[in-house]
Backbone as a printed PyTorch tensor [residue, N CA C, xyz], in Angstrom:
tensor([[[ -6.9250,  -0.1390,  14.6710],
         [ -6.3430,   1.1430,  14.6330],
         [ -6.7760,   2.1390,  15.7320]],

        [[ -6.0560,   2.9580,  16.6790],
         [ -6.1840,   3.9410,  17.3950],
         [ -7.1360,   5.2480,  16.5950]],

        [[ -8.1370,   5.3830,  17.6870],
         [ -8.7590,   6.5980,  16.9680],
         [ -9.0050,   7.4770,  18.3950]],

        [[ -9.2030,   8.7060,  18.1790],
         [ -9.8910,   9.7910,  19.2300],
         [-11.3350,   9.5530,  19.3050]],

        [[-12.2100,   9.7270,  20.0170],
         [-13.8790,   9.7050,  20.4670],
         [-14.2400,  10.9600,  19.4300]],

        [[-13.6080,  11.8520,  18.8830],
         [-14.2030,  12.7990,  18.0590],
         [-13.2050,  12.5080,  16.5240]],

        [[-12.9990,  11.2110,  16.2110],
         [-12.4580,  10.4320,  14.9750],
         [-11.5340,  10.2550,  14.4140]],

        [[-10.0420,  11.2550,  15.0820],
         [ -9.0490,  11.6140,  14.2290],
         [ -8.1490,  10.4720,  14.5330]],

        [[ -7.6490,   9.5650,  13.0860],
         [ -6.1270,   8.9270,  13.8140],
         [ -5.2700,   9.3390,  14.5580]],

        [[ -4.3540,  10.6940,  13.9460],
         [ -3.0140,  11.3780,  14.4240],
         [ -3.3850,  12.7320,  14.7320]],

        [[ -2.9880,  13.6490,  15.4050],
         [ -2.9450,  14.9430,  15.9850],
         [ -2.5600,  15.6820,  14.7850]],

        [[ -2.2320,  16.8860,  15.3540],
         [ -1.6800,  17.9820,  14.3420],
         [ -0.1650,  17.3870,  14.1560]],

        [[  0.3830,  17.6970,  12.8450],
         [  1.5910,  17.5500,  12.6230],
         [  1.8650,  15.7300,  13.1040]],

        [[  1.2020,  14.7660,  12.6630],
         [  0.7580,  13.4150,  12.8680],
         [  1.3690,  13.1220,  14.4300]],

        [[  0.8970,  13.4220,  15.1630],
         [  1.2090,  13.8510,  16.5900],
         [  0.2180,  12.3650,  17.1970]],

        [[  1.0950,  11.1420,  17.9640],
         [  0.4550,  10.2840,  18.0940],
         [  0.3770,   9.8660,  20.0640]],

        [[  1.1980,  11.4900,  20.3500],
         [  1.3250,  11.2680,  22.0270],
         [  0.3970,  11.1550,  22.9300]],

        [[ -1.1100,  11.6250,  22.3210],
         [ -2.2900,  11.2480,  23.0090],
         [ -2.3800,   9.8010,  22.8960]],

        [[ -2.1710,   8.6800,  22.4130],
         [ -2.4590,   7.5100,  22.2810],
         [ -2.0890,   7.0860,  24.0750]],

        [[ -3.2090,   6.1200,  24.7630],
         [ -3.1420,   5.3750,  25.6480],
         [ -2.9950,   3.7770,  25.6630]],

        [[ -1.6630,   3.5470,  24.8960],
         [ -1.0980,   2.4970,  25.1800],
         [ -0.3530,   2.0510,  26.4510]],

        [[ -0.9180,   1.3710,  27.3690],
         [ -0.2900,   0.5840,  28.1400],
         [ -0.3360,  -1.0160,  27.9630]],

        [[  0.2760,  -1.4270,  29.3420],
         [  0.6210,  -2.9530,  28.9640],
         [ -0.5750,  -3.8390,  28.5730]],

        [[ -1.7540,  -3.5120,  29.4300],
         [ -3.0710,  -4.3990,  29.3200],
         [ -3.3030,  -4.2140,  27.6970]],

        [[ -3.3310,  -2.7320,  27.4050],
         [ -3.8520,  -2.5320,  26.0840],
         [ -2.7030,  -3.1690,  24.7130]],

        [[ -1.7880,  -3.0260,  25.3250],
         [ -0.5450,  -3.3030,  24.2880],
         [ -0.8960,  -5.2080,  24.3910]],

        [[ -0.4730,  -5.5430,  25.4190],
         [ -0.9860,  -7.2550,  25.2200],
         [ -1.7040,  -7.3370,  24.5850]],

        [[ -3.3020,  -6.8030,  24.9440],
         [ -4.3110,  -7.4940,  23.9780],
         [ -3.9990,  -7.3080,  22.5450]],

        [[ -3.2980,  -6.2760,  22.0720],
         [ -3.1460,  -5.8200,  21.0600],
         [ -2.1680,  -7.1640,  20.1290]],

        [[ -1.0180,  -7.6900,  21.1630],
         [  0.0700,  -8.4180,  20.9770],
         [ -0.8430,  -9.6620,  20.1960]],

        [[ -1.6470, -10.0380,  21.7180],
         [ -2.3870, -11.4200,  21.2680],
         [ -3.2490, -11.1760,  19.8210]],

        [[ -3.9750, -10.3360,  19.8070],
         [ -4.4580,  -9.9050,  18.3480],
         [ -3.4680, -10.3670,  17.1320]],

        [[ -2.1720,  -9.3640,  16.9800],
         [ -1.1910,  -9.2760,  16.0690],
         [ -0.7960, -10.7490,  15.5850]],

        [[ -0.3650, -11.2580,  16.5810],
         [  0.7110, -12.4770,  16.2790],
         [ -0.4670, -13.4640,  15.5460]],

        [[ -2.0460, -13.4300,  15.8730],
         [ -2.2030, -14.4470,  14.6250],
         [ -2.7850, -13.8730,  13.4750]],

        [[ -2.2940, -12.7970,  13.2300],
         [ -2.3120, -12.4350,  11.9420],
         [ -1.6230, -13.2330,  10.9140]],

        [[ -1.8780, -13.0510,   9.4050],
         [ -0.8530, -13.2350,   8.3590],
         [  0.0240, -12.2760,   7.8970]],

        [[ -0.4050, -11.3840,   8.1420],
         [  0.7290, -10.0180,   7.3640],
         [  0.0600,  -8.6040,   8.0070]],

        [[  0.9860,  -8.0290,   8.1960],
         [  0.4210,  -6.5250,   8.5750],
         [  0.9970,  -5.3600,   7.0000]],

        [[ -0.0540,  -4.6780,   7.2440],
         [ -0.2540,  -4.2100,   5.5500],
         [ -0.4130,  -2.4020,   5.9140]],

        [[  0.5280,  -1.8560,   5.1080],
         [  0.7810,  -0.3840,   5.9160],
         [  0.6160,   0.3770,   4.6520]],

        [[  1.0940,   1.9700,   4.8720],
         [  1.7670,   2.6350,   3.8150],
         [  2.6940,   3.4320,   4.1810]],

        [[  3.7770,   3.7270,   3.0240],
         [  4.5840,   4.1290,   3.1790],
         [  5.2500,   5.0320,   4.5500]],

        [[  4.4570,   6.1870,   4.9930],
         [  4.3520,   6.7700,   6.4330],
         [  4.4520,   6.0270,   7.9100]],

        [[  3.3170,   5.1570,   7.5950],
         [  3.2290,   4.0800,   9.0450],
         [  4.4870,   3.3770,   8.8580]],

        [[  4.8480,   2.1460,   7.5960],
         [  5.7440,   1.3730,   7.9300],
         [  6.9170,   2.1730,   7.8910]],

        [[  7.5700,   3.4350,   7.8070],
         [  8.8260,   3.7910,   8.3580],
         [  8.7350,   4.4860,   9.5390]],

        [[  7.6620,   4.9860,  10.0640],
         [  7.7650,   5.4210,  11.4010],
         [  7.5430,   3.8630,  12.3320]],

        [[  7.3150,   2.5170,  11.6670],
         [  7.3650,   1.5050,  12.4190],
         [  8.7080,   1.0380,  12.4910]],

        [[  9.0540,   1.3180,  11.3580],
         [ 10.6790,   0.7400,  10.7770],
         [ 11.8270,   1.4250,  11.7370]],

        [[ 11.4480,   2.4190,  12.1220],
         [ 12.3370,   3.4110,  13.0090],
         [ 12.5020,   3.1340,  13.9480]],

        [[ 11.4740,   2.1610,  14.7330],
         [ 11.5420,   1.7590,  16.0160],
         [ 11.6670,   0.5560,  16.4230]],

        [[ 10.7850,  -0.8100,  16.0800],
         [ 10.4170,  -1.5950,  16.2700],
         [ 11.6960,  -2.7370,  16.1900]],

        [[ 12.4510,  -2.2430,  15.0800],
         [ 13.7650,  -3.2120,  14.5600],
         [ 14.4690,  -3.7990,  16.2100]],

        [[ 15.0500,  -2.7790,  17.0360],
         [ 15.5600,  -3.0000,  17.7140],
         [ 14.7080,  -3.0680,  19.1020]],

        [[ 13.6850,  -2.2820,  19.1490],
         [ 12.6820,  -1.5070,  20.5450],
         [ 13.1020,  -2.9580,  22.1550]],

        [[ 13.6170,  -4.4030,  21.4350],
         [ 13.7140,  -4.9410,  22.4450],
         [ 14.9060,  -4.9450,  23.0270]],

        [[ 15.6750,  -3.9300,  22.4330],
         [ 17.3430,  -4.2580,  23.1370],
         [ 17.1470,  -3.3470,  23.8040]],

        [[ 16.3440,  -2.2920,  24.0760],
         [ 16.2880,  -1.2810,  25.5660],
         [ 16.2870,  -2.0670,  26.5920]],

        [[ 17.0490,  -1.5330,  27.6840],
         [ 16.8900,  -2.5080,  28.3790],
         [ 15.6340,  -1.9980,  29.5210]],

        [[ 15.1820,  -0.8480,  29.0280],
         [ 13.7340,  -0.1650,  29.8380],
         [ 12.7250,  -1.0490,  29.0080]],

        [[ 12.6180,  -1.4010,  27.8140],
         [ 11.7340,  -2.0280,  27.2160],
         [ 11.3880,  -3.5280,  27.7330]],

        [[ 10.3270,  -3.6220,  28.2900],
         [  9.6820,  -5.3340,  28.7090],
         [  8.6130,  -5.5900,  28.2680]],

        [[  7.8070,  -6.8910,  28.5720],
         [  6.6040,  -7.0370,  28.4640],
         [  6.4910,  -7.0390,  27.2780]],

        [[  5.0020,  -6.5100,  26.9820],
         [  4.8570,  -5.8880,  25.5780],
         [  5.0890,  -5.4280,  24.9620]],

        [[  6.1750,  -4.5580,  25.1010],
         [  6.3520,  -4.0010,  24.4260],
         [  7.9230,  -4.6550,  23.4170]],

        [[  8.6120,  -5.5730,  24.5240],
         [  9.7640,  -6.3010,  23.7120],
         [  8.9280,  -7.3950,  22.8160]],

        [[  7.6420,  -7.7930,  23.5460],
         [  6.7310,  -9.0480,  22.6370],
         [  6.7430,  -8.5150,  21.3200]],

        [[  6.1730,  -7.3970,  20.8990],
         [  5.8900,  -6.9720,  20.0070],
         [  6.7300,  -6.4490,  19.1520]],

        [[  7.7240,  -5.9850,  19.6520],
         [  9.3630,  -6.1060,  18.6770],
         [  9.6890,  -7.2160,  17.8450]],

        [[  9.4830,  -8.4920,  18.0540],
         [  9.2700,  -9.7980,  18.2150],
         [  8.5440, -10.3290,  16.9110]],

        [[  7.1780,  -9.8930,  17.5810],
         [  6.1870,  -9.4760,  16.1110],
         [  6.2060,  -8.8610,  15.2540]],

        [[  6.6730,  -7.7710,  15.3630],
         [  6.8800,  -7.1190,  14.2320],
         [  8.2420,  -7.8470,  13.4620]],

        [[  9.0360,  -8.0500,  13.9020],
         [ 10.2520,  -7.8690,  12.7400],
         [  9.6740,  -9.4200,  12.1700]],

        [[  9.4450, -10.3370,  12.7550],
         [  9.2000, -12.1080,  12.2550],
         [  7.9190, -11.3550,  11.2730]],

        [[  6.9270, -10.6820,  11.4980],
         [  5.6660, -10.8030,  10.6550],
         [  6.1160, -10.6540,   9.2870]],

        [[  5.2300, -11.1450,   8.0460],
         [  5.3560, -11.0320,   6.8290],
         [  4.5020,  -9.1480,   6.3530]],

        [[  5.4310,  -8.3360,   6.3300],
         [  5.0140,  -7.2860,   6.0390],
         [  4.3170,  -6.5760,   4.5940]],

        [[  3.9810,  -5.9330,   3.8010],
         [  3.4390,  -5.0310,   2.7450],
         [  3.3940,  -3.7280,   3.4290]],

        [[  3.6970,  -3.0820,   2.3960],
         [  3.8830,  -1.5060,   2.3220],
         [  3.5690,  -1.3390,   0.8450]],

        [[  2.7780,  -0.4310,   1.2380],
         [  1.9730,  -0.0240,  -0.5910],
         [  2.3510,   1.2600,  -0.8240]],

        [[  3.3180,   1.6150,  -1.2410],
         [  3.7790,   3.2400,  -1.9680],
         [  4.4000,   3.1090,  -3.1980]],

        [[  4.0400,   4.1690,  -4.0340],
         [  4.4510,   4.6470,  -5.2810],
         [  5.6310,   5.2460,  -5.0890]],

        [[  6.6940,   5.4410,  -4.1520],
         [  7.7440,   5.7620,  -4.6360],
         [  9.2180,   5.2540,  -3.6260]],

        [[  8.3810,   4.3830,  -2.8200],
         [  9.5020,   3.4960,  -1.7390],
         [ 10.0830,   2.3240,  -2.7410]],

        [[ 11.3850,   2.2660,  -2.9830],
         [ 11.7200,   1.2510,  -3.7340],
         [ 12.2330,  -0.2860,  -3.3730]],

        [[ 12.3120,   0.0060,  -1.5710],
         [ 13.0040,  -1.2480,  -0.6950],
         [ 12.5020,  -0.7200,   0.1000]],

        [[ 12.5230,  -2.4180,   1.0870],
         [ 12.0940,  -1.8840,   2.2930],
         [ 12.7530,  -3.3510,   3.0390]],

        [[ 13.0010,  -3.0160,   4.3570],
         [ 13.8310,  -4.2160,   4.9310],
         [ 12.7510,  -5.0900,   5.7560]],

        [[ 13.0720,  -5.9050,   6.9420],
         [ 12.0890,  -6.1650,   8.0890],
         [ 11.3000,  -7.1350,   7.0580]],

        [[ 11.9400,  -8.0480,   6.2930],
         [ 10.3670,  -9.0440,   5.8390],
         [  9.6800,  -8.0170,   4.9980]],

        [[  9.4760,  -7.2710,   4.5000],
         [  8.7490,  -6.4430,   4.2180],
         [  8.8570,  -6.3390,   2.4510]],

        [[  7.4500,  -6.6420,   1.2900],
         [  7.2150,  -6.5860,   0.3040],
         [  6.9570,  -5.1810,   0.1100]],

        [[  7.2310,  -4.8040,  -1.0260],
         [  6.8140,  -3.1450,  -1.4750],
         [  6.0260,  -3.6720,  -2.9400]],

        [[  4.4780,  -2.8680,  -2.7490],
         [  3.4400,  -3.0730,  -3.8830],
         [  3.0490,  -1.6070,  -4.1350]],

        [[  3.1520,  -1.7810,  -5.4790],
         [  2.4080,  -0.3340,  -5.9960],
         [  1.1890,   0.2580,  -5.9280]],

        [[  0.1140,  -0.5370,  -6.1310],
         [ -1.4570,  -0.3380,  -6.3090],
         [ -1.9950,  -0.5910,  -5.2450]],

        [[ -3.0740,  -0.5260,  -4.5050],
         [ -4.2670,  -1.4870,  -3.9040],
         [ -5.0180,  -1.3380,  -5.0880]],

        [[ -4.7560,  -2.5670,  -5.4070],
         [ -5.9720,  -3.5060,  -6.2750],
         [ -6.8740,  -4.6350,  -5.6070]],

        [[ -7.8930,  -4.7690,  -5.8890],
         [ -8.6110,  -5.9640,  -5.1500],
         [ -8.2620,  -7.3660,  -5.7510]],

        [[ -7.0320,  -7.0970,  -6.8120],
         [ -6.1310,  -8.5860,  -6.8760],
         [ -5.2340,  -8.8500,  -6.2410]],

        [[ -4.5490,  -7.4700,  -6.0860],
         [ -3.3410,  -7.3770,  -5.0210],
         [ -3.4740,  -7.8920,  -3.5690]],

        [[ -4.4150,  -7.2790,  -3.2340],
         [ -5.3050,  -7.8950,  -1.9900],
         [ -5.9040,  -9.5000,  -1.4860]],

        [[ -6.6680, -10.0980,  -2.5700],
         [ -6.9080, -10.8750,  -2.7880],
         [ -5.3570, -12.1810,  -2.6770]],

        [[ -4.8630, -12.1980,  -3.6050],
         [ -3.2450, -12.5860,  -3.5370],
         [ -2.8950, -12.4810,  -2.0930]],

        [[ -3.0640, -11.0940,  -1.3370],
         [ -2.4450, -11.5620,  -0.2990],
         [ -3.0320, -12.2360,   1.0240]],

        [[ -4.4460, -12.0800,   0.5770],
         [ -5.4520, -12.5260,   1.6510],
         [ -5.2930, -13.9610,   1.8730]],

        [[ -5.0880, -15.4060,   0.7960],
         [ -4.8650, -16.5740,   0.1270],
         [ -3.4470, -16.8170,   1.1150]],

        [[ -2.4370, -15.9320,   1.0990],
         [ -1.3460, -16.3800,   1.6900],
         [ -1.6930, -17.1580,   3.1000]],

        [[ -0.0660, -17.6990,   3.2240],
         [ -0.4130, -18.4770,   4.6290],
         [ -0.2820, -17.1540,   5.7290]],

        [[ -0.5660, -18.1880,   6.7470],
         [ -1.3970, -17.2690,   8.1580],
         [ -2.6950, -16.9650,   8.3310]],

        [[ -2.9420, -16.2210,   8.1400],
         [ -4.1150, -15.3760,   8.6350],
         [ -5.0470, -14.4610,   8.6130]],

        [[ -5.8010, -13.3200,   9.2270],
         [ -6.2730, -12.4260,   8.4180],
         [ -4.8180, -11.2480,   8.3780]],

        [[ -5.2140, -10.2540,   7.3940],
         [ -4.3190,  -9.2760,   7.2430],
         [ -4.5500,  -7.9120,   8.1640]],

        [[ -3.5060,  -7.3620,   9.1020],
         [ -3.9840,  -6.3440,   9.7750],
         [ -3.1290,  -5.0390,   8.7260]],

        [[ -4.2970,  -4.3530,   8.9320],
         [ -4.1740,  -2.8350,   8.2480],
         [ -4.1470,  -1.8300,   8.6760]],

        [[ -3.1950,  -0.8870,   8.6270],
         [ -2.8670,   0.4250,   9.5590],
         [ -2.4310,   1.5970,   8.1710]],

        [[ -3.0030,   2.7830,   9.1550],
         [ -2.8570,   3.7910,   8.7120],
         [ -3.6790,   4.4130,   7.9140]],

        [[ -4.1460,   5.4200,   8.1450],
         [ -5.4050,   6.3500,   7.8330],
         [ -5.6070,   6.6490,   6.2530]],

        [[ -4.2940,   6.9790,   5.8760],
         [ -4.4110,   7.1810,   3.8710],
         [ -4.7410,   5.5210,   3.7060]],

        [[ -4.0680,   4.5510,   3.9700],
         [ -4.0220,   3.2890,   3.3210],
         [ -5.6050,   2.5730,   3.7340]],

        [[ -5.9440,   2.9630,   4.3220],
         [ -7.5340,   2.2000,   5.3060],
         [ -8.5260,   2.9950,   4.1640]],

        [[ -8.1440,   4.1410,   3.4680],
         [ -9.1410,   5.0170,   2.9670],
         [ -9.4000,   4.3060,   1.6170]],

        [[ -7.6550,   4.0960,   0.9790],
         [ -8.0020,   3.1660,  -0.1460],
         [ -8.6300,   1.8610,  -0.4650]],

        [[ -8.3230,   1.3450,   1.0550],
         [ -9.0000,  -0.0100,   0.8930],
         [-10.5790,   0.3460,   1.1540]],

        [[-10.6720,   0.8750,   1.7200],
         [-12.2670,   1.8100,   1.9470],
         [-13.1300,   1.7770,   0.7650]],

        [[-12.1500,   2.3560,   0.0350],
         [-13.0490,   2.9170,  -1.0480],
         [-13.2370,   1.8320,  -2.1910]],

        [[-12.4720,   1.0430,  -2.1560],
         [-12.7590,  -0.2520,  -3.0780],
         [-13.1170,  -1.3620,  -2.4220]],

        [[-13.7460,  -0.9640,  -1.0630],
         [-14.5620,  -2.3500,  -0.5910],
         [-13.9310,  -3.5710,  -0.1360]],

        [[-12.4450,  -3.2590,   0.6020],
         [-11.5530,  -4.0660,   0.4840],
         [-11.4760,  -4.7460,   2.2500]],

        [[-12.3130,  -4.0010,   3.1500],
         [-12.5560,  -3.6930,   4.2960],
         [-13.3930,  -5.4850,   5.2690]],

        [[-13.1970,  -6.1580,   5.5550],
         [-13.9550,  -7.0380,   6.2600],
         [-14.1960,  -7.1170,   7.5640]],

        [[-13.6200,  -6.2330,   8.3970],
         [-13.4440,  -6.4030,   9.6440],
         [-12.7600,  -4.9290,   9.8160]],

        [[-13.3870,  -4.4490,  10.9530],
         [-12.5270,  -3.0730,  12.2350],
         [-12.4730,  -3.5220,  12.9670]],

        [[-11.6380,  -2.8180,  13.8610],
         [-10.9400,  -2.8790,  15.2570],
         [-10.6730,  -1.7440,  15.2870]],

        [[-11.5890,  -0.8790,  16.1330],
         [-10.9250,   0.3960,  16.7400],
         [-10.5040,   0.4650,  18.4660]],

        [[ -9.3960,   1.0040,  18.3300],
         [ -9.4610,   1.4040,  20.0590],
         [ -9.5340,   2.6200,  20.0650]],

        [[-10.9850,   3.1090,  20.6720],
         [-11.4100,   4.2400,  20.9890],
         [-10.2320,   4.7480,  22.1500]],

        [[ -9.7260,   6.0420,  22.1710],
         [ -8.9760,   6.6550,  23.5430],
         [ -9.8430,   7.4510,  23.9380]],

        [[ -9.7310,   8.2100,  24.9500],
         [-10.9470,   8.5440,  25.4520],
         [-10.3700,  10.2130,  26.0300]],

        [[-10.2460,  10.8920,  24.4740],
         [ -9.8880,  12.0960,  24.1990],
         [-10.5640,  12.6260,  23.2400]],

        [[-10.8570,  14.0760,  22.9600],
         [-10.8410,  14.9480,  21.6160],
         [ -9.9560,  15.5220,  21.5170]],

        [[ -9.0450,  15.4750,  20.4230],
         [ -8.5170,  15.7610,  19.6900],
         [ -8.8700,  17.5840,  18.6800]],

        [[ -9.8470,  17.4840,  18.3280],
         [-10.5070,  18.9940,  17.4700],
         [ -9.5250,  18.9560,  16.0540]],

        [[ -8.5800,  18.3900,  15.9760],
         [ -7.9370,  18.6360,  14.4760],
         [ -7.0010,  17.1580,  14.4110]],

        [[ -6.3140,  17.4960,  13.1750],
         [ -5.5370,  15.9060,  12.8870],
         [ -5.8620,  15.5710,  11.3700]],

        [[ -5.6190,  14.2550,  11.7760],
         [ -5.7250,  13.3110,  10.3970],
         [ -7.2920,  12.8020,  10.6150]],

        [[ -8.4930,  12.2330,  10.2290],
         [ -9.5220,  11.8600,  10.3460],
         [ -9.0600,  10.3850,   9.8090]],

        [[ -9.4690,   9.3320,  10.6670],
         [ -9.6840,   7.8380,  10.4580],
         [-10.4620,   7.8640,   9.2720]],

        [[-11.4290,   8.1530,   9.3060],
         [-12.7680,   7.9050,   8.2110],
         [-12.7020,   9.4640,   7.2640]],

        [[-12.4360,   9.1580,   5.9450],
         [-12.9480,  10.1290,   5.3070],
         [-14.7310,  10.0080,   5.0140]],

        [[-14.6430,  11.4620,   4.7220],
         [-16.0660,  11.5620,   4.1360],
         [-16.9400,  10.6160,   3.3160]],

        [[-17.9900,  10.2710,   3.1690],
         [-18.0830,   9.6180,   1.5780],
         [-19.5570,   9.3440,   1.4480]],

        [[-19.8780,   8.7890,   0.4050],
         [-21.1940,   9.3000,  -0.1510],
         [-22.2630,   8.0420,   0.0130]],

        [[-21.0720,   6.7010,   0.1470],
         [-21.6100,   5.3220,   0.4240],
         [-21.7770,   4.7190,   1.7160]],

        [[-22.1410,   4.0820,   2.0600],
         [-22.1730,   4.1570,   3.7260],
         [-21.8680,   2.5550,   3.6820]],

        [[-21.0240,   1.9810,   5.1120],
         [-20.7420,   0.8250,   5.2330],
         [-21.5160,   0.3400,   6.3930]],

        [[-22.5170,  -0.6410,   5.6160],
         [-23.2270,  -1.5400,   6.8290],
         [-22.2660,  -2.1270,   7.6260]],

        [[-22.2090,  -2.1850,   9.2410],
         [-21.3210,  -3.1120,  10.4390],
         [-22.1200,  -3.8450,  10.9420]],

        [[-21.7530,  -4.9230,  11.7420],
         [-22.3480,  -5.5010,  12.3230],
         [-21.0190,  -5.4400,  13.5820]],

        [[-22.2110,  -5.0290,  14.6370],
         [-21.1990,  -5.2460,  15.9700],
         [-20.4250,  -6.8200,  16.2520]],

        [[-19.1420,  -7.3610,  16.6810],
         [-19.0500,  -7.7810,  17.2490],
         [-18.4630,  -7.7760,  18.8620]],

        [[-17.8630,  -6.8210,  18.7210],
         [-17.0790,  -7.4110,  20.5780],
         [-17.0420,  -5.6740,  20.8090]],

        [[-17.2020,  -5.5590,  22.0050],
         [-17.0000,  -3.8860,  22.5590],
         [-16.0830,  -4.7700,  24.2130]],

        [[-14.8410,  -4.1290,  24.3970],
         [-14.4850,  -4.3280,  25.8460],
         [-14.0310,  -2.8510,  26.3480]],

        [[-14.3850,  -2.5660,  27.2290],
         [-12.9810,  -1.4050,  27.7620],
         [-12.3460,  -1.6270,  28.9870]],

        [[-10.9700,  -1.2340,  28.4710],
         [ -9.4940,  -1.5460,  28.9080],
         [ -9.6750,  -0.6570,  30.6100]],

        [[ -8.9080,  -0.8210,  31.4730],
         [ -9.3350,  -0.0740,  32.8560],
         [ -8.1520,   1.3750,  32.3970]],

        [[ -7.5360,   1.2810,  31.7530],
         [ -7.2000,   2.9220,  31.0940],
         [ -7.7800,   3.6970,  30.3340]],

        [[ -9.2050,   3.3490,  30.3150],
         [-10.2450,   4.0750,  29.6390],
         [-10.7050,   3.9290,  28.0610]],

        [[ -9.4400,   3.3450,  27.4150],
         [ -9.6590,   3.0880,  26.1160],
         [-10.5230,   1.9510,  25.6240]],

        [[-11.4730,   1.7960,  25.0800],
         [-12.7010,   1.0140,  24.5070],
         [-12.2790,   0.1310,  22.9470]],

        [[-12.2230,  -1.1640,  23.4700],
         [-12.1460,  -1.6640,  21.7820],
         [-13.4410,  -1.8300,  21.1720]],

        [[-13.9500,  -1.2570,  20.1110],
         [-14.9150,  -1.4530,  18.9600],
         [-14.8020,  -2.2700,  17.7820]],

        [[-15.6090,  -3.4390,  17.7510],
         [-15.0430,  -4.4230,  16.8620],
         [-16.1290,  -4.9210,  16.2210]],

        [[-16.3550,  -4.2350,  14.7260],
         [-17.2430,  -4.7930,  13.6780],
         [-17.0180,  -5.5740,  12.7480]],

        [[-17.7840,  -5.8620,  12.2070],
         [-17.6510,  -7.2020,  11.0050],
         [-18.6260,  -6.5090,   9.6170]],

        [[-18.3220,  -6.3310,   8.5500],
         [-18.9210,  -6.1120,   7.7270],
         [-20.1940,  -7.1470,   7.4100]],

        [[-21.4990,  -6.0220,   7.2070],
         [-22.7590,  -7.1460,   6.9390],
         [-22.7730,  -6.9590,   5.3790]],

        [[-22.7300,  -8.4130,   5.0280],
         [-22.9940,  -8.9370,   3.7650],
         [-21.8130,  -9.7300,   3.3940]],

        [[-21.6630,  -9.9170,   2.3660],
         [-20.3870, -10.7370,   1.7940],
         [-19.1870, -10.0630,   1.9230]],

        [[-18.2920, -10.7480,   1.9610],
         [-17.1100,  -9.9540,   2.1370],
         [-16.1530,  -9.8160,   1.0200]],

        [[-16.1340,  -8.6790,   0.4460],
         [-15.1710,  -8.4360,  -0.6620],
         [-14.6660,  -8.8520,  -1.4480]],

        [[-13.6300, -10.1280,  -0.9880],
         [-12.7610, -10.7240,  -1.5310],
         [-13.2900, -12.0520,  -1.9630]],

        [[-14.8360, -12.4560,  -1.2480],
         [-15.2940, -13.7560,  -1.8290],
         [-15.7040, -13.6830,  -3.1810]]])
C-alpha cells in the first residue's frame, strides 16, 4: 500500500494525486501483484479500481505498466468486503464480514498470497491479527492530514524487516513480515 512519510493512505477528500507511481514503481508492483492469488479490498477501494482498470488499456495513451496492470486486474480473482454491495463484476466475489474463517478459506484458494488494499479493510484485518506481511510504498511527501493507514492501537504488532528498496523517483519500499507464527496457521 502507498503511504505518505507521515503515515497517510490518502489525503483530504480521498485525494491520491500525491502518489508518485511512475513506470518503474508500477512495473515493480505488477511483478509482485501478478503472482498473487487474489486481491482483497473494501467497497470504496473496489469501486475506485472498477471505475478505471477494466478498460484502462483501451486508452491509446496507456502503455507499458498501466496496460499490463489492466489485464492483471481484470483476470485476478477479487474479493470485496462490503455490507452494502450486493453484486460486483470483473471476477469479484462479495463477502459481508472479515472473519478469521473467511480469510483462512480465501488463503487456501489457488494461486498465492492475497493482496490487501484499503485503509479501512487493513484496519479490520489488523484488529483480528490477519496480516502476515506489510509492503509499504513510502512516498516522499508529508500530507499533514487525510486518512491514516494505521489507526491507533493498544497492542503492538512486532515485525521483522525483509526488504528495503529505493526507487529512482524517491519512493521507498519497506517490506516487513510478522514476527512469530502466521495468524492463519
